[in-house]
N, C-alpha and C positions, 0 to 999 in steps of 0.2 A: 379386506382390512384397511384400517386407517392410521396410516404412519406419515409424518411429515417432518419437514426439515427442523420446526421448532422443537419436536419432541426429542429428536436426536442432541440438538443444542442444549437441552435441559439434562440430558442423560449422560452425555459423553463431552469431551472437551473438542470444541469447534476450532479448525485449523484454517478457515476461510477468512484470512486476514482483510484480503482487498475485495471481497464480494459484498455487495450491498445486500443487506438481510431482507430476503423475502421467503416467505412461508411457502414450501413447494411440496407437492404431494410425493409419496414414494409408493410405487406400485407394488413391488415383490422384492424379495431377499434371495440371493443366490451366492453359492460359493465356488461354482465350478466356471471357470473362464472358458471352457470348451462350449458351453450350451448355445445353441444357435438361437433360440427363442428368447432373446434378452432385449430390453428396451431402455432408452435412455434415463427414465425414471426407475429404475430398477436399483437396489442398493447392493453393492458387493461387499461381502464380508472376507476380509483377507486372512484366512485360516492358515496356520502353520502345516506344512505337510511333511511327509518323510524324506521326499526329495526336494520340493520346492515350496517355497512360501508364497502365499497369495498374492503379497505386495509385488512380487516379480511380474506379475501378469497386468498390472495396471496400466503401464502405457499402451498395450494393445487393446485393453478395453476401452480406453479413452478414445483410441481411433475409431472404436465401433460406436462411440456416441454415448458410452456410460459417463455419468456426471457425478454419481455418489458413491463414496467408498469409507468403510469403516475398518479400522485395523490397528496394529501396533507399529510406533516409530514410522510415522508417515509425513513427519515435519518437512523433509527434504523434498519430497514428492510435491508437497502442498506449495512450497515456494516455486518449483519448476512448473507447476500447473495452476496458475492463481485464478483461472476461470472454472475450476473444478471444485467441487464441495468435498472436503475431508473431515473425518471425525477420528479421534484417537482414543485408543482404549488400552489398559494394561493387560486384559485377558480377553482375547477374541471369542473363544466359547462361551463364556459368561456373558459377553455382550450380545451374542446371538440369541442366548436363552433369555436374556433381559427383553429383547425385543419381541421375541415369541410371547412372552408372558403380557406385554403390553397389548398384543393383539389379541390374546385369549381374554383379557379383561373386558374387551368391547364385545364379546360373544355371548349371548344369553340363550341360545338352543341347548338342548341335550347334547352332552359329551360323554360317548362310552370310551373308557379306558380299559385296556386289556393287558394284563401280565401273566406269567406263568413260565415254566420251563419250556413247554412245546406248544405248538398249535395256535400261537397268537396271530401269525400272519394268515393262517388258514381261517381262523374264526372271522378274522377282521374282513377278508375278502368275501367270505360267505355273507356276512352281514351287510357288506356293500352291495353285493349283487342282489340280495333278498329285499333290500330297502330302497332300491334306487327308484322306484314307481311312487313311493310314498314320501320321499324326502329328497331334499337337495343336500347332498352329502359331501363332506370334506374328509378325507381319510389319508392314513400314512401310505405313501407310495411303497410298493415292494415291502422290505423289511426295515424301514425307517423307524428304528425303536432304541437308538443310542442317544447319548449326550448331544450329538450333532443332529442325528436324524429326526429326533422328537421336535426340536423347535423349527427345523425346517418343515416338517409337516404341519405343525399348529400355524406357522406363518402362511400357510396357504388358505386360512379361513378368509371367506368373504361375506359381504352383507347378504348376499343370496342364500347362504347356507342355512338350515335349520336342523342339521344333525352333524355331528363329527364323530369319527371313531379313529382312536389312536392307539398304537401299541406302545408298551415300554419294556424294554430288557435291560438288566443289570447284569454286571460282573463282579462286583465287589461292594462291601459295605459303604454307606454314604451316596451312592449313586441314584436312589430313588427320589430323595427330597427334592432337587432341582427339577426333575422330570414332572412331579407330582404339581409344583408350582406352575409349571407351563401348562400341562394338561387340565388340571383341576376337573377330573371327571365328575358327572353327576350320577352315572351309572358305571358300575365295575364289574369286569369278569376276570375271575381268577381261574385259569385254565387247568393247571395240575402244579406239581412240584417233582423235580427229578435231580440228576447229578449235574447238569450242565452248570459249570462255573463254581462247582462246590468247593475247589479247592482254595477259593479266597474266603470262605466262611468257616467258622468253628464248627457249625452244626447246620442240620437241615432247618431246624427252628429259627436260627439266625437269619436264615435266607428268607424264610417265609416272612418273618418279622419286617424284614427290610422291604419286601414286595408289597406287604400290606400297606406301607405308608402311602402308596399310590391312591388308596381307597378312603383315605382317613375324613374326607368330607363328602363322600358320596351319599346319595339318598338311598340307593339300593346296591348291594353287593351280591353278584350271582357267583355260585360255586357249587361243586359237587360234594354232597355230604359223604360220599365214599372214600373221600381223601380226607383220612382221619387227622392227619397231622395239619392240613389247612383249616379243617374245621374246628380243631381244638384252639389254634392261634386267634381265628377269627371271632370265636365265642368270647376269648379274652379282651379282644379289642372293642367289644361292644358296638361294632359298626353295624348297622341296619342291613339285614341279608335276606336274600331269596334263595333257598336252597333246592337242589333236584338230587335224586339218587336212581340208580338201577337196582338197588338191593334193600333200602330201608323204607319204611312206609311212615317214617317220622318227617320225610322231607316236604317241602311245599309242593314239590311236582314229582310224582312217583312214576317212572319210566319202566317198561319192560320191552325186551326184544322177542319178536316172533320170526325165528328163523325160516319157517316154512312159507310165510307170505312176504318176508323180507320187510317188516313194518316195525316201526318204533310205536308202541302202544302208550297212551296216557289217558287213564280212565277209560272212558268210551270212544276216544279218539285213536284212530290208525293213521300213521305217516308212513306211506310206502317211500322206499329209497332205494336207488342202486347200489349204494355203499354198504358193505356187510362187515368190514373189519371192526374191530373193536374200538380202535382210535378214533375212526370216522363216526362211529354211533355216539361216543361221548361228545365230539365237537358237535354233532347234531342236536344233542340235548341242550348245550350251551345256547346253540341258535334258536331253538324252539323257544326256550324259556325267554330269552331276550326279545323275540319278536312278540310274545304274549305281553310282556311288560310294556311293550310299545303299542299294546292294543290292536294288533292285527287279527283279523278274523281267522277261524280255524281253517275255513276253505282256502283262504290266501297263503296261511303257513303251509298247509299240505302241499299246495302247488309249488310252493318255493323250495321246500325239501325235497321233493321229488326231481327237481332240476339240478340239485347240487351235485357236482361231479369231484372225483379225487383231483386235487389240484396238481396240474402237470408241471408246475414250477419245482416241485420236489423230486419227482420220480419221472425217468424216461424208460420206455420199454423199446428196445433196439433189436435189430436182427444180427444175430451173432453167426460165426463159422460153425461147420458142422451140424447146421440146423438147431443151433442153440438160440435160446431168447435171453437177452441180457437186460435185466432190470437194474437201471443205474441209479443211484442214489448217493451222491458226493455232497451232501449238506451237513450233517453232522453224524457223528458216531457215539453219542451218548447211549444210555441204556434204553431209554425211552425211544430215540429215534430208531435204534436198531430193532426194537420189539415192533414198533410200528411198521418198518418196512417188511419184517418177517411176517407180520399179520396180512400184509398186502399181498406179499409172495404166495402165501398160504391160499388167499382167496382167489387167485388166478387159475383158472382151468388149464391143466397142464398134465399130459400123459406120463412124460418122462420124469428122470430124477430131478430134484431140487436141491441146489448147491448155493452155500454162502462163501463169499470171499470177502473177508473183514479186514480193515487195515488197523495199524496200531492206533490206539486212543490217545487223545489229548490228555484225558483223566486216567492217571496210571496208579490209582489208590487201590489198596487191597479190597476195599467194599466194592469198588468197580468190578474188579476181576472175579470177585465172589458172585455178584449179580449176574455178570456176563456167563459165568459157568453154569449157573442155575437156569438162565434163559435158554442157553443152547442145548443143554441136557434134556429139554421138554420141547424143543423146536420142531421136531419131526422131520428134520433136514436128512437128505441121503448123503451128504457130504459136507464138511466145513473145512475151509482153507484159511488160515489165520496168518496175517503178515506183521511181523514185530516181535522183538525179542522179549517184550513184557508179557507175552502169551505163554511163555514157557511153563508157568505153574498150572496151566489149564489142560487137564487130564480128562478125557471123555472115552473111556474104554469101550464103552457100547455103540460109539460112533465112528464113521470114517473120518479120521481128522488127520490134517496136515498143517505142519508149521513152517514157516519160512521167514528169516530174519528181514530181508527186504523183498520189494516187488522184483528187483533184479534177479534175485535168486529163484523166485518163482517162476519166472520167464525161462531162465537157464535151465530149470529142471525138466522142462517138456510137460510138466502137468498139464497145463492149459489145452495143449493140442490133444489130450486125452479124453477132454469133455465133449460128448455127442448127444445131441437131443435133449439137453438139460436146460432147465430155467435157472439162470444164475442170477443171484442176487449180489451185484457189486456194491458194498457199503464201505463208506468212509467219510471223513471230514473234507471240507473244501481245501485244506491245506496238506492233505496226505499225497502219497505217491500212488494211490489206487488208480489215478486216471491213466498212469503209464501202462496200465494192463489194456487199455482200450484197443489200441491197435492190433493187438495179439488175439482179441476176442471177437471183434466187430467184423461182419462179412463186407467185403468190398464188392459191390455190385458192378459198379461202372465208374469210369474215370471222370465221367461228366457229372457235375453236382448242380442241383438247383437249390439254393439256400433261400429260405422264406423266413423274414422277420415277423413273428407273431405280435410283437409289441407294435410294430408299425401298423400291422393290420388294425390292431385294438385302436391305434391312435387315429387313425383315418376314420375308423367308425364314429370316434368320439368327436372328431372334428367336424364331420358332416353333420352329426346329430346337434351340434351345438348352433348350427345353422337353421334348425327346424323350429316350428312352434313347439311348445313344450309337450302338448298333447300328442303330437304326431307320432304315430307308431313307425316302425321301420322293418321291412321285410328284406332280407338279405338273401341274394342268390347264391348257391353253392352248387349248381348244376355243373355238369361235365368236370367233376372232381375239383369243384370250386376253381373254374377256370384254368385247369392244367395244374394246380398245386396239389391239393389233397383235401377232399370234402370233410372229413373228420376233424382234422386239426383246425382248419378255418371255422368250421361250424362251431366247435368246441370254444374257441376264441371268442366268436361274435356272441355266442350264447351268454359267455360268461360277462360279456360287455352290455347285455341287456338287448339284444336283438329281439324283437316281438315274433318274428316269423322267419322260417327259412324256406327256400324254394329248390326244388330238384326238378330234373328234367323227366325222369321216369320213376315208376314206383320202387323199382330195385334199388335205386340210389337212396331213397328214403328209408327203405328195410335196412341197409347197411348202417345208416346213421342210427337208427333205433336200436339195432343190436349191439352198437358201440356206446350206448347210453345217452343219446341226444334226445332231450325231451320237449324242446321248443314246438310249437305248432309247425307243420310241414306242408307245405302246399305242392301239389304234383302237376306240372304244366302239361305233359303229354300223358293223359291217363287212357289205357286200353281197357275196355270192358272184360277182355280175356284175364286181366290181372285184378279183377274187383276184389278177390278173396283176400288180398292183401290190405285192402283199405281198413277195415275195422281192427284186425289184431294189431296192426302197427300205426293205427291212428294216422293215416295219411289223408289228407284232404284234396280231393282232385280238382282240377280245373275242369269246368264243364263248357264246351264250346259248340256241341251239336246235340241235337233231341235224343239220338240212340245211346249216348253215354248216360244221359240222365235216366232213360227208361231201363237200361241194365242195371242201374243201382237200386230200383224200386224194391226188388225182394230183399235187399239188405236193410234199407230203411224201414221196411214192415218188421223185419225179423230183429233187428238191433236198435230198438226205438232209442234207448238212453245212450247206446255206445257208439252210435254212428257220428262220425267227425265232423261232418258237414261238407259242403261244397263251395266252390268258387266260380262265379260266373263270368265269362270273358266275352266282350262286347266287341263287335267289328265297327270300327269308326274311320276306316280309310287306308289301313295297310294291306288289307286283303290278303290276312294270312290265317290265323284261327280266330273264330268268334262268331257269335250270333248276330245276325241283321236285325235292325229294328222290326222288321216284319215278322220275326221268327219268335219274339219275346213272349207274346201272349199265350201261346200254347205252353211254353216253358213255365211262364209263371202260373198257369193253372194247375200244372202237375206239382209244382212246388207247394202251392197252396193247399191242394187235395190231399198230399201226403205229408204235410207239415215237414219239409225237408229244410234242415237248418242251413242257411246260406251265410258263410263267414265273410266274403266280400264279392263286390262287383268291380270289374277292373277292364281297362284296355291298354294298348300299347301305342306309344307315340312313335310314328316312323321317322321323324326328322327333327327331335327335339335338340339335336346338335347342330342344326342348320338354321341360323338366325334369319336368312333370307326366306325361310319357308314358315316364318311366324304366322300369317294367315291361315295357312294349312293346318297347322298345330292348333291353334285357336279354334279352328272349325272341328277337329277332332274332339277337343274338351268340350265343346257345346253340344255335339252328338252325344258324348258319353253322359252329360249331366241330364240330358232329356231320357236317356235310357234308364239311368239310375233312378230318376223319379217315378218312372212308370214300372219298374220293378218294385221298389220299395213300397209303393201304394198297393200294388197288386197282391204282394205276398204277405203284407202286414209284418214286415221286419225291417230292421235298419241296419244292414250289413255294412261293413267298412266299404270306403271308396279309395280306391288308389289308381293313379294314371301316370304318375311321374317316375321315369326311370333315372339313372344317374345325370344323363345330360339334362333331364327335365327338371331335376332338383337344382341344378346349377343355373338354368336359364328361366325356369317359370316356377319359381319359388311360391309365388301367390296362389298356385293352384296344387298344394301339397295334400289337401283334403285331410282323410283321417290315417292315411299311410302312404309311405313311399317306398319304392323298391330300389335297393342298393346293389348294384353289380360290380361294374368295373372300377368304380370310385373306391371299393375296398381295397383295391391293389394300387392306389396311387393316382389314378388316371382321371384328368379333367381338371378344370380351374373353377374355384369357388369365387364368389363376389369378393371384393376388397383384396382381390390378389392373395387370398389365403391358399397356400400350397399344401398338397397332401404329400405323405411321406412315401418314398419308394421302399418297396416290400421285398424284393427278391433280387438275387443275382444268379446268373449261370455261369459257372467256370468249367473249364477243362485244363489239360496238362499238356505240356509237349512231350509227344513221344520220340521224336528224333529231329536232329537239326542237320542239314546238309547244304552243301554249294551246288548251285546250278549254273552251268557255264553259259556264255551266250551262244544262241542257236538251239539249245536244249529245250524240250518241251516238258510241261508239268502235267500230270492227271490224264484221265479219260478224253479220248477223242484230240488230244493235242490242242486244245482250245487256247493254251498259253504257251507262247515260245519266248524266251528269255532275249532281250535285244542287248544284254549286257550280263556280266556275272552278278548273281544275286545270292542271298542266303535265305533259306526257307526253313521253317519248321512246321512239321507235321503234327497236327492236334487231334485229339481223340474224341472229336465230335463231327458227326455227318447228318445226312438227311434223315436217317431213321431215328435221330435224337431231336428232330425238330429244326435243324438248319436247312432252310429252303435250297434248292438248287438254283433258284434265281439270285442267291447272293454269292455265287461264284465270281471269279475273275474280277475283283476289286471293287463289287456291288456291296460287299459285306466285309466284316474283319472283326478282329479281336484286340482288346487292349492288353499288352504285355509290358510289365513294369511302367505301366501309365502311358505308353505309346501306342497309338492306333496302327496295327498291321493289317493291311488289307490282304483279302484272299487272293490266291494265285491259282489258276486253273478251275475244273469243275469240282463242285462239291461231291464227295464220294458218299457211300451208304453209312460208314463208320468213322470217317476221318475227313479232313480238310487240310489244306495247306496255305500259309500265310508267308508273306515277306517280311523277315525280320532284318533286313540288310542295315537299318538304321540303329539296330540295338548291338550293344556290346555286353559281354560277360552274361550271356544267358546259357542256360543249361538244359539238357533233359529233365523232365519234371516240374519245369516252371510254370507257374500258374498263368493262365490265360483267360481273360474275363470277355464273355460275350456281351453281356449288359448288366448293368447295377443300378439303373434309375430310369425314370419314365421317359426322359428325352431319348435316352439311347434305344429303349423299345420303340419309341415312335419313329426313330430314324430307320431302325431295321425294318419295321412295318412298311414305311414309305418305299425302300428300296426293294423289298419283297412284294410291293403292289398288293398289300393287304392292309389290316388293321391290328392294333395292339391285341384284341382278343385272340386272333389267331396265332399270334407269337406265343402267347401263354399256353393256349390248349394243345398246341402242336409239340410242345416239348415231350418227347416220347417217355413211355412207361419205364424204359430201363435207366433212365437218368435219375440218379438217387434224390430224393427229396430231403432235405435236413431243416430241421425246424429249432428255432432257437429264439430266446429273449434276451435282449440287452439288459 
C-alpha cells in the first residue's frame, strides 16, 4: 500500500505543531496494541473498546517505537509527546474506512467480494488455497467481514498483490454501502440467504437488497439460480451475472452430483471430491465457477477441488466418555448452520445412535422455530436434546425428544451420563452455554496435555516460504506422527497453506493420511518391497535407494502404466546412510529408461548443514549431488525435481534451494532465519499438581533415595513421568517445570508416571495447579541440552497417552 503523512495531513487534522513537515511513508495500519510484529512506521488507529479506549495504550506504544497515531481527542497527548505524529478525527471507524478506501483506490487487480448468510469464510479460504499458485493474493484473515474487519483486510493490499479476496458481512440496513466503497469488488459471489441477523430487517428481500449493494459495480456476479429470492432480486438489479444450478438447465453452469463416484459433474467434466454433504457441494460449485471465470484449466480445477477439505475451523471431532464421539460446532445456531452441521454428522460413518444437543437460538422468531421443527422432523436423528425455554412449542411426537431450560438443568438430570457409543452433535452459538457441557461429555485420557497451535504451524510455514524463491516448492516432513504431534492435523494444516509435498517414513503412515482425506503428493522414505501393494491404490511415491526396490516395482509399473505414482531417487553424497552411490546409477537409469518409470525427484541429505564449520564438506555434498543429477536427467530423458536442503540447509545455504526444499523441524519453530527473523513457538506441554507435601531435613525423595533433603522443603508431585517423555536424565534438578511462572527443579529420580519438583519458593499453590514443562523453543532446547539430546527427540518422545489438543488463536 502507499500511504504517507502528507495524505493524512490532507484527510485529518494534524496535531504536529512543533514538528518539521516531512513526508514519511506509513507501512501498515493496526488497532491491537498487543501485536508483536509492529514497526515504527505503522499507524495505530485508536478505536474505542468495550473496556478500554485505544488512546490509553499510546504511551506504551511510543515506548515500543511507534510514532504515528490517529484517533479522537488526542490534543493533550500531542502536547506531551511533541516528537510524535498525531492526527485527530471525530469518528475513528470512519477514519479507518477512509484510509482503507484510499489504499483500495491504488489497486488495479481483480477483487473478489463475497457476501451471503453462510459460507463466506469457507469459500474465501478455498479460493485462496486454490489460487495461491496462480496469483499473489491478499485476502481477509479469518472472518474479518465487519465494519472494522473489512478495512483492516483491505489495508493489507500491497503492490505485489494481483488478486484480492474479501468477505463482507452485515447485521442491519445501511451496513453494506461503506463496505462496498472499501472493497469495490470486480467479481462478486453471493453465497446464499438465511435467517442470520433477520431480526434487523423487515423481510428477506430487504436483506438481499442490502447485500446486493456490494456488487453494484462488479463486472460479474456469481450466484446460484436455485436460490429463487436471490435470483429475483439480482435480475431486478440488472447486475451482470454468471449463474449456476444443480437443478435448472437455464443456468450458465449446470451441475449434477453423482453419489456413486462422489463427483460433481459439469457437462463432460467430472470433479471428484472427498466432501459429500450438500453444503460443501454448493460451496464447491461456487469455487469451480469462480476458477473457470479466472481462466484456470479443467485439469487444474480438478486437482484443486480434489484437495479441498472440510474446514476444521468450524467443526471439531472429539473423543467423548462412554465411547461417544463429540462433534463440536459452537459457531452459529441459525437454521442454515444447524442444517449444515446435521448434514456433516449424517455423512460420518458411525454404527451407533446419532444425537443432537442444541442450545437456545439468538433468533427467537416464530418463523425460526417453525423452520427448526421442520428440519428436526426429517433429520433422521435417534435423539434430540434442546436447551432453552424458547423450544417449548416444538413437539415432535415421533422422535425421542428432551427439553431443558438451561445447560445446568441438563447436567443435573443425569441424561448426559446415559449416552453411550453415540455420535453427538453439540450445536450452539459462540455466546451460548453449550460449551458448559463439554467437561461432562469429553473423555479425560491423561492429566498431561500437549497443546499444539495450528496457526503457529501455518505461520512458520508462511514465514519460511517468504524467504524462498517464488518458484521453489516445499516438501514438508510429517513422519513419526509429525515429530510427535499428530500427522493428520499437521498435514491438513500444511496442505491448506500450500505445501507441495508431504513426506512420511513408512507406507502405513501415508495410508492413514490418505484414509483421512489428505490429497497432497506423499513421498515415503523407507519403502519396503513387501508393502508394494499399497503404492498404487494410495498413490504413495516411494524413495528408491537400492536396485532391489526398483526391481520389485517393475510389475506395478507394467500393470498400472497410467496410475503408477512415480518414484524419488536418493543419492549418497557423504552421509553414508541410504542412497545410491555414483557407481550404481547407470544400471538404475537403464531400468528407468527401459520401463519409462516416472521419476518425481532426485535428492540427497546434508549431514552437517547446521554446522557452519563443516561448510566445505557440505559444499562437497552439493557438488556430488549436482553431478549425479546431471547424469540421471540426461540418461532417463526426464527433468525431475531437485532437492537437497533440509531446514538447516534452508537457513544456511539458501542459494542452493534448487527446485524444492524439505521443511521439517522448522515447521515447529526451531532454527534461526537470516535477518534474525524468528519462528513462532507451536506447542506447550503441561501437567498438573497431584499432591503437595513437606519433606523434612534428612528425608529422601523417590526411587533409590538419590535425593536427601538437607533442610525442610515443600515438594509437588506432578502427573508426568518417563512414560510420557520426561527423560530420567532430567531428575535431581537437571530438569524442572514452571509453576505460576517460577521454575521449580525436579527432586529425586523421574518415575514412570510422575515426578517431584521443589516448590519451596512458591506460596498459595494447590492441588490441580498447572505446571508447564515447556512452551517455547528456548525451553525445549534447554531441556534437550540437559537430557543430552536434540529438540527432535524431546518432541518425538512425548508418549501416546499424553493428550494432544489442537487449537487456532
